[in-house]
NUTOR-24866 format. One line per field, with one value per atom (N, C-alpha, C, O): residue number from 1; x, z, y; residue in one letter; atom name. Coordinates in pm, whole numbers, plus 50000, padded with zeros to 5 digits. Example, Ala and Ser with C-alpha at 12.3 -4.5 7.8 and 13.67 -1.06 7.14 Angstrom:
pos <- (1 / 1 / 1 / 1 / 2 / 2 / 2 / 2)
east <- (51319 / 51230 / 51320 / 51424 / 51285 / 51367 / 51290 / 51341)
up <- (50780 / 50780 / 50780 / 50846 / 50708 / 50714 / 50787 / 50804)
north <- (49431 / 49550 / 49670 / 49668 / 49775 / 49894 / 50003 / 50114)
code <- (a / a / a / a / s / s / s / s)
site <- (N / CA / C / O / N / CA / C / O)
% end
This chain:
pos <- (1 / 1 / 1 / 1 / 2 / 2 / 2 / 2 / 3 / 3 / 3 / 3 / 4 / 4 / 4 / 4 / 5 / 5 / 5 / 5 / 6 / 6 / 6 / 6 / 7 / 7 / 7 / 7 / 8 / 8 / 8 / 8 / 9 / 9 / 9 / 9 / 10 / 10 / 10 / 10 / 11 / 11 / 11 / 11 / 12 / 12 / 12 / 12 / 13 / 13 / 13 / 13 / 14 / 14 / 14 / 14 / 15 / 15 / 15 / 15 / 16 / 16 / 16 / 16 / 17 / 17 / 17 / 17 / 18 / 18 / 18 / 18 / 19 / 19 / 19 / 19 / 20 / 20 / 20 / 20 / 21 / 21 / 21 / 21 / 22 / 22 / 22 / 22 / 23 / 23 / 23 / 23 / 24 / 24 / 24 / 24 / 25 / 25 / 25 / 25 / 26 / 26 / 26 / 26 / 27 / 27 / 27 / 27 / 28 / 28 / 28 / 28 / 29 / 29 / 29 / 29 / 30 / 30 / 30 / 30 / 31 / 31 / 31 / 31 / 32 / 32 / 32 / 32 / 33 / 33 / 33 / 33 / 34 / 34 / 34 / 34 / 35 / 35 / 35 / 35 / 36 / 36 / 36 / 36 / 37 / 37 / 37 / 37 / 38 / 38 / 38 / 38 / 39 / 39 / 39 / 39 / 40 / 40 / 40 / 40 / 41 / 41 / 41 / 41 / 42 / 42 / 42 / 42 / 43 / 43 / 43 / 43 / 44 / 44 / 44 / 44 / 45 / 45 / 45 / 45 / 46 / 46 / 46 / 46 / 47 / 47 / 47 / 47 / 48 / 48 / 48 / 48 / 49 / 49 / 49 / 49 / 50 / 50 / 50 / 50 / 51 / 51 / 51 / 51 / 52 / 52 / 52 / 52 / 53 / 53 / 53 / 53 / 54 / 54 / 54 / 54 / 55 / 55 / 55 / 55 / 56 / 56 / 56 / 56 / 57 / 57 / 57 / 57 / 58 / 58 / 58 / 58 / 59 / 59 / 59 / 59 / 60 / 60 / 60 / 60 / 61 / 61 / 61 / 61 / 62 / 62 / 62 / 62 / 63 / 63 / 63 / 63 / 64 / 64 / 64 / 64 / 65 / 65 / 65 / 65 / 66 / 66 / 66 / 66 / 67 / 67 / 67 / 67 / 68 / 68 / 68 / 68 / 69 / 69 / 69 / 69 / 70 / 70 / 70 / 70 / 71 / 71 / 71 / 71 / 72 / 72 / 72 / 72 / 73 / 73 / 73 / 73 / 74 / 74 / 74 / 74 / 75 / 75 / 75 / 75 / 76 / 76 / 76 / 76 / 77 / 77 / 77 / 77 / 78 / 78 / 78 / 78 / 79 / 79 / 79 / 79 / 80 / 80 / 80 / 80 / 81 / 81 / 81 / 81 / 82 / 82 / 82 / 82 / 83 / 83 / 83 / 83 / 84 / 84 / 84 / 84 / 85 / 85 / 85 / 85 / 86 / 86 / 86 / 86 / 87 / 87 / 87 / 87 / 88 / 88 / 88 / 88 / 89 / 89 / 89 / 89 / 90 / 90 / 90 / 90 / 91 / 91 / 91 / 91 / 92 / 92 / 92 / 92)
east <- (50081 / 50000 / 50086 / 50050 / 50199 / 50284 / 50343 / 50371 / 50363 / 50412 / 50309 / 50345 / 50182 / 50075 / 50070 / 50057 / 50080 / 50076 / 50194 / 50178 / 50314 / 50430 / 50418 / 50460 / 50362 / 50341 / 50241 / 50261 / 50134 / 50034 / 50095 / 50069 / 50175 / 50240 / 50334 / 50339 / 50410 / 50500 / 50420 / 50458 / 50311 / 50227 / 50170 / 50162 / 50131 / 50079 / 50187 / 50160 / 50310 / 50420 / 50452 / 50471 / 50457 / 50485 / 50377 / 50408 / 50252 / 50141 / 50155 / 50138 / 50185 / 50201 / 50314 / 50299 / 50428 / 50543 / 50510 / 50544 / 50444 / 50410 / 50312 / 50310 / 50232 / 50133 / 50176 / 50092 / 50307 / 50361 / 50341 / 50348 / 50315 / 50299 / 50417 / 50473 / 50454 / 50560 / 50509 / 50388 / 50599 / 50559 / 50492 / 50428 / 50508 / 50446 / 50336 / 50296 / 50286 / 50180 / 50054 / 50001 / 50008 / 49893 / 49760 / 49657 / 49760 / 49635 / 49598 / 49489 / 49687 / 49659 / 49569 / 49582 / 49477 / 49389 / 49466 / 49532 / 49459 / 49533 / 49466 / 49345 / 49546 / 49492 / 49436 / 49496 / 49322 / 49259 / 49238 / 49184 / 49281 / 49263 / 49121 / 49081 / 49045 / 48906 / 48893 / 48945 / 48825 / 48806 / 48702 / 48608 / 48719 / 48623 / 48518 / 48552 / 48391 / 48282 / 48205 / 48142 / 48210 / 48138 / 47988 / 47937 / 47917 / 47771 / 47729 / 47756 / 47662 / 47618 / 47467 / 47396 / 47418 / 47275 / 47214 / 47267 / 47103 / 47032 / 46888 / 46826 / 46833 / 46694 / 46602 / 46484 / 46656 / 46575 / 46632 / 46736 / 46563 / 46612 / 46629 / 46727 / 46537 / 46545 / 46669 / 46738 / 46696 / 46814 / 46943 / 47040 / 46945 / 47065 / 47093 / 47208 / 46990 / 47009 / 47054 / 47140 / 46997 / 47037 / 47186 / 47258 / 47231 / 47370 / 47465 / 47557 / 47444 / 47538 / 47529 / 47632 / 47408 / 47392 / 47408 / 47481 / 47341 / 47342 / 47467 / 47534 / 47497 / 47608 / 47745 / 47834 / 47761 / 47890 / 47906 / 48016 / 47797 / 47799 / 47825 / 47886 / 47779 / 47781 / 47676 / 47573 / 47700 / 47602 / 47553 / 47631 / 47426 / 47371 / 47421 / 47395 / 47494 / 47546 / 47440 / 47421 / 47369 / 47251 / 47154 / 47195 / 47025 / 46927 / 46907 / 46860 / 46943 / 46949 / 46826 / 46738 / 46825 / 46726 / 46618 / 46642 / 46501 / 46391 / 46335 / 46314 / 46312 / 46256 / 46161 / 46197 / 46041 / 45944 / 45988 / 45946 / 46072 / 46111 / 46232 / 46242 / 46325 / 46446 / 46474 / 46586 / 46378 / 46395 / 46471 / 46457 / 46550 / 46620 / 46768 / 46817 / 46839 / 46983 / 47018 / 46958 / 47117 / 47166 / 47317 / 47373 / 47381 / 47525 / 47547 / 47490 / 47631 / 47663 / 47814 / 47891 / 47855 / 47996 / 48037 / 47960 / 48160 / 48221 / 48366 / 48445 / 48400 / 48531 / 48549 / 48471 / 48650 / 48670 / 48620 / 48641 / 48553 / 48502 / 48356 / 48272 / 48328 / 48191 / 48145 / 48226 / 48017 / 47958 / 47816 / 47748 / 47772 / 47634 / 47566 / 47628 / 47441 / 47364 / 47232 / 47165 / 47196 / 47070 / 46971 / 47008 / 46848 / 46741 / 46645 / 46595 / 46619 / 46529 / 46440 / 46468 / 46332 / 46245 / 46319 / 46396 / 46298 / 46363 / 46307 / 46185 / 46397 / 46346 / 46262 / 46283 / 46167 / 46077 / 46141 / 46079)
up <- (50000 / 50000 / 50000 / 49936 / 50071 / 50077 / 49940 / 49910 / 49856 / 49720 / 49640 / 49564 / 49655 / 49584 / 49628 / 49545 / 49758 / 49811 / 49758 / 49722 / 49754 / 49704 / 49554 / 49509 / 49477 / 49334 / 49314 / 49228 / 49393 / 49382 / 49423 / 49358 / 49529 / 49573 / 49466 / 49441 / 49400 / 49293 / 49175 / 49118 / 49139 / 49029 / 49061 / 48973 / 49186 / 49227 / 49215 / 49164 / 49261 / 49250 / 49103 / 49066 / 49020 / 48877 / 48811 / 48728 / 48848 / 48792 / 48830 / 48745 / 48956 / 49002 / 48928 / 48885 / 48913 / 48845 / 48698 / 48643 / 48633 / 48492 / 48466 / 48356 / 48564 / 48547 / 48612 / 48644 / 48633 / 48680 / 48827 / 48871 / 48903 / 49048 / 49116 / 49064 / 49229 / 49306 / 49365 / 49380 / 49399 / 49455 / 49591 / 49639 / 49653 / 49784 / 49778 / 49881 / 49659 / 49643 / 49716 / 49688 / 49810 / 49892 / 49820 / 49870 / 49704 / 49633 / 49535 / 49479 / 49514 / 49421 / 49487 / 49606 / 49409 / 49462 / 49477 / 49383 / 49593 / 49611 / 49536 / 49513 / 49498 / 49438 / 49549 / 49656 / 49524 / 49624 / 49561 / 49451 / 49631 / 49585 / 49620 / 49737 / 49519 / 49538 / 49495 / 49390 / 49575 / 49542 / 49432 / 49422 / 49349 / 49245 / 49303 / 49370 / 49278 / 49328 / 49208 / 49136 / 49186 / 49070 / 49088 / 49200 / 48976 / 48976 / 48898 / 48778 / 48966 / 48905 / 48885 / 48966 / 48778 / 48750 / 48783 / 48746 / 48853 / 48887 / 48842 / 48851 / 48794 / 48750 / 48852 / 48859 / 48931 / 49034 / 49169 / 49211 / 49236 / 49363 / 49468 / 49543 / 49476 / 49577 / 49555 / 49651 / 49429 / 49400 / 49423 / 49473 / 49388 / 49410 / 49559 / 49602 / 49640 / 49785 / 49843 / 49931 / 49793 / 49840 / 49812 / 49897 / 49691 / 49654 / 49729 / 49796 / 49719 / 49778 / 49930 / 49998 / 49984 / 50128 / 50205 / 50304 / 50159 / 50233 / 50202 / 50294 / 50073 / 50036 / 50054 / 50116 / 49999 / 50008 / 50135 / 50166 / 50210 / 50338 / 50325 / 50414 / 50215 / 50206 / 50300 / 50323 / 50352 / 50437 / 50363 / 50294 / 50378 / 50313 / 50388 / 50507 / 50316 / 50374 / 50373 / 50473 / 50263 / 50256 / 50156 / 50051 / 50189 / 50105 / 49969 / 49876 / 49955 / 49823 / 49776 / 49852 / 49646 / 49576 / 49515 / 49477 / 49506 / 49439 / 49334 / 49363 / 49213 / 49107 / 49027 / 48994 / 48995 / 48926 / 48787 / 48741 / 48719 / 48583 / 48577 / 48485 / 48672 / 48662 / 48786 / 48803 / 48873 / 48987 / 49101 / 49126 / 49171 / 49288 / 49282 / 49194 / 49380 / 49390 / 49538 / 49620 / 49572 / 49709 / 49707 / 49609 / 49815 / 49827 / 49935 / 50044 / 49903 / 49999 / 50021 / 49937 / 50134 / 50171 / 50231 / 50303 / 50200 / 50259 / 50288 / 50196 / 50416 / 50458 / 50398 / 50429 / 50312 / 50254 / 50110 / 50043 / 50062 / 49925 / 49924 / 49990 / 49850 / 49834 / 49692 / 49599 / 49676 / 49543 / 49546 / 49649 / 49434 / 49415 / 49332 / 49244 / 49360 / 49275 / 49243 / 49331 / 49115 / 49072 / 49046 / 49000 / 49076 / 49052 / 48951 / 48971 / 48844 / 48742 / 48695 / 48718 / 48630 / 48572 / 48460 / 48387 / 48445 / 48338 / 48205 / 48190 / 48107 / 47978 / 47908 / 47924 / 47830 / 47759 / 47637 / 47566)
north <- (49881 / 50000 / 50125 / 50224 / 50124 / 50242 / 50273 / 50389 / 50171 / 50195 / 50273 / 50363 / 50239 / 50309 / 50454 / 50544 / 50478 / 50615 / 50695 / 50812 / 50635 / 50710 / 50738 / 50844 / 50646 / 50669 / 50783 / 50868 / 50785 / 50892 / 51026 / 51127 / 51027 / 51151 / 51204 / 51324 / 51114 / 51155 / 51211 / 51313 / 51146 / 51194 / 51332 / 51418 / 51353 / 51483 / 51591 / 51699 / 51561 / 51658 / 51687 / 51803 / 51583 / 51601 / 51686 / 51772 / 51664 / 51742 / 51889 / 51977 / 51916 / 52054 / 52124 / 52238 / 52057 / 52116 / 52140 / 52245 / 52044 / 52057 / 52170 / 52225 / 52205 / 52312 / 52442 / 52527 / 52459 / 52586 / 52613 / 52728 / 52512 / 52529 / 52462 / 52365 / 52513 / 52448 / 52319 / 52301 / 52230 / 52101 / 52116 / 52023 / 52233 / 52255 / 52359 / 52413 / 52390 / 52489 / 52444 / 52337 / 52525 / 52485 / 52507 / 52463 / 52574 / 52601 / 52491 / 52492 / 52396 / 52287 / 52184 / 52157 / 52127 / 52024 / 51893 / 51851 / 51828 / 51702 / 51588 / 51589 / 51491 / 51369 / 51281 / 51270 / 51220 / 51135 / 50997 / 50986 / 50894 / 50757 / 50713 / 50713 / 50675 / 50634 / 50488 / 50448 / 50410 / 50269 / 50255 / 50334 / 50155 / 50123 / 50029 / 49931 / 50059 / 49976 / 49922 / 49999 / 49791 / 49736 / 49744 / 49737 / 49758 / 49756 / 49632 / 49621 / 49540 / 49416 / 49423 / 49482 / 49362 / 49365 / 49230 / 49125 / 49234 / 49111 / 49120 / 49226 / 49010 / 49009 / 48944 / 48977 / 48853 / 48787 / 48827 / 48777 / 48917 / 48971 / 48863 / 48865 / 48770 / 48663 / 48575 / 48540 / 48539 / 48456 / 48533 / 48477 / 48661 / 48743 / 48754 / 48739 / 48779 / 48788 / 48654 / 48650 / 48545 / 48412 / 48387 / 48336 / 48424 / 48401 / 48495 / 48448 / 48626 / 48721 / 48729 / 48731 / 48733 / 48750 / 48619 / 48613 / 48515 / 48388 / 48304 / 48257 / 48284 / 48196 / 48264 / 48208 / 48386 / 48455 / 48538 / 48585 / 48556 / 48629 / 48778 / 48838 / 48840 / 48986 / 49042 / 48978 / 49159 / 49227 / 49351 / 49417 / 49384 / 49502 / 49625 / 49641 / 49711 / 49834 / 49942 / 50012 / 49957 / 50042 / 49983 / 49934 / 49988 / 49921 / 49987 / 49922 / 50113 / 50172 / 50244 / 50282 / 50260 / 50342 / 50255 / 50140 / 50310 / 50241 / 50337 / 50454 / 50286 / 50368 / 50279 / 50166 / 50327 / 50241 / 50196 / 50090 / 50275 / 50239 / 50147 / 50066 / 50158 / 50076 / 49993 / 49944 / 49976 / 49887 / 49951 / 50070 / 49873 / 49923 / 49894 / 49824 / 49950 / 49928 / 49922 / 49992 / 49839 / 49836 / 49816 / 49767 / 49854 / 49831 / 49727 / 49735 / 49629 / 49525 / 49523 / 49570 / 49469 / 49472 / 49338 / 49273 / 49298 / 49180 / 49219 / 49237 / 49232 / 49283 / 49422 / 49512 / 49443 / 49575 / 49582 / 49683 / 49477 / 49476 / 49521 / 49460 / 49626 / 49677 / 49650 / 49648 / 49629 / 49616 / 49669 / 49664 / 49718 / 49758 / 49651 / 49591 / 49627 / 49536 / 49605 / 49658 / 49603 / 49662 / 49550 / 49442 / 49577 / 49479 / 49540 / 49651 / 49469 / 49517 / 49403 / 49286 / 49441 / 49341 / 49271 / 49335 / 49141 / 49067 / 49114 / 49127 / 49141 / 49189 / 49084 / 48963 / 49131 / 49040 / 48981 / 48902)
code <- (m / m / m / m / s / s / s / s / e / e / e / e / i / i / i / i / v / v / v / v / s / s / s / s / v / v / v / v / i / i / i / i / a / a / a / a / k / k / k / k / a / a / a / a / e / e / e / e / r / r / r / r / d / d / d / d / y / y / y / y / k / k / k / k / v / v / v / v / a / a / a / a / h / h / h / h / g / g / g / g / r / r / r / r / g / g / g / g / a / a / a / a / t / t / t / t / d / d / d / d / s / s / s / s / h / h / h / h / a / a / a / a / m / m / m / m / p / p / p / p / l / l / l / l / i / i / i / i / l / l / l / l / i / i / i / i / a / a / a / a / t / t / t / t / v / v / v / v / p / p / p / p / i / i / i / i / l / l / l / l / r / r / r / r / g / g / g / g / f / f / f / f / d / d / d / d / e / e / e / e / a / a / a / a / k / k / k / k / a / a / a / a / r / r / r / r / e / e / e / e / f / f / f / f / y / y / y / y / d / d / d / d / d / d / d / d / f / f / f / f / l / l / l / l / r / r / r / r / f / f / f / f / a / a / a / a / v / v / v / v / d / d / d / d / w / w / w / w / p / p / p / p / g / g / g / g / l / l / l / l / e / e / e / e / h / h / h / h / p / p / p / p / d / d / d / d / w / w / w / w / g / g / g / g / g / g / g / g / m / m / m / m / e / e / e / e / m / m / m / m / t / t / t / t / v / v / v / v / l / l / l / l / a / a / a / a / s / s / s / s / f / f / f / f / h / h / h / h / k / k / k / k / h / h / h / h / i / i / i / i / t / t / t / t / f / f / f / f / a / a / a / a / e / e / e / e / q / q / q / q / p / p / p / p / a / a / a / a)
site <- (N / CA / C / O / N / CA / C / O / N / CA / C / O / N / CA / C / O / N / CA / C / O / N / CA / C / O / N / CA / C / O / N / CA / C / O / N / CA / C / O / N / CA / C / O / N / CA / C / O / N / CA / C / O / N / CA / C / O / N / CA / C / O / N / CA / C / O / N / CA / C / O / N / CA / C / O / N / CA / C / O / N / CA / C / O / N / CA / C / O / N / CA / C / O / N / CA / C / O / N / CA / C / O / N / CA / C / O / N / CA / C / O / N / CA / C / O / N / CA / C / O / N / CA / C / O / N / CA / C / O / N / CA / C / O / N / CA / C / O / N / CA / C / O / N / CA / C / O / N / CA / C / O / N / CA / C / O / N / CA / C / O / N / CA / C / O / N / CA / C / O / N / CA / C / O / N / CA / C / O / N / CA / C / O / N / CA / C / O / N / CA / C / O / N / CA / C / O / N / CA / C / O / N / CA / C / O / N / CA / C / O / N / CA / C / O / N / CA / C / O / N / CA / C / O / N / CA / C / O / N / CA / C / O / N / CA / C / O / N / CA / C / O / N / CA / C / O / N / CA / C / O / N / CA / C / O / N / CA / C / O / N / CA / C / O / N / CA / C / O / N / CA / C / O / N / CA / C / O / N / CA / C / O / N / CA / C / O / N / CA / C / O / N / CA / C / O / N / CA / C / O / N / CA / C / O / N / CA / C / O / N / CA / C / O / N / CA / C / O / N / CA / C / O / N / CA / C / O / N / CA / C / O / N / CA / C / O / N / CA / C / O / N / CA / C / O / N / CA / C / O / N / CA / C / O / N / CA / C / O / N / CA / C / O / N / CA / C / O / N / CA / C / O / N / CA / C / O / N / CA / C / O / N / CA / C / O / N / CA / C / O / N / CA / C / O / N / CA / C / O / N / CA / C / O / N / CA / C / O / N / CA / C / O)
% end
């Protein structure tokens, strides 16, 4: 992990220098490492919950959004791995 942080810090310094700012310029926006969260699509909510929650032991982090046209979405977590799953009607 420390290698990733040092690579990001170097990239931030290089960016500042390339854009005419000093490496210690306090007005530059810092780079922030953001985790990628996959979005998986499910058509059968009961089967998806059985697989992810019961079999793989994911826990629901937040129950999510509900929309009449595109179904719902929730975020689940297992240790430090997060994923979103969307539920929609099966296409005809």
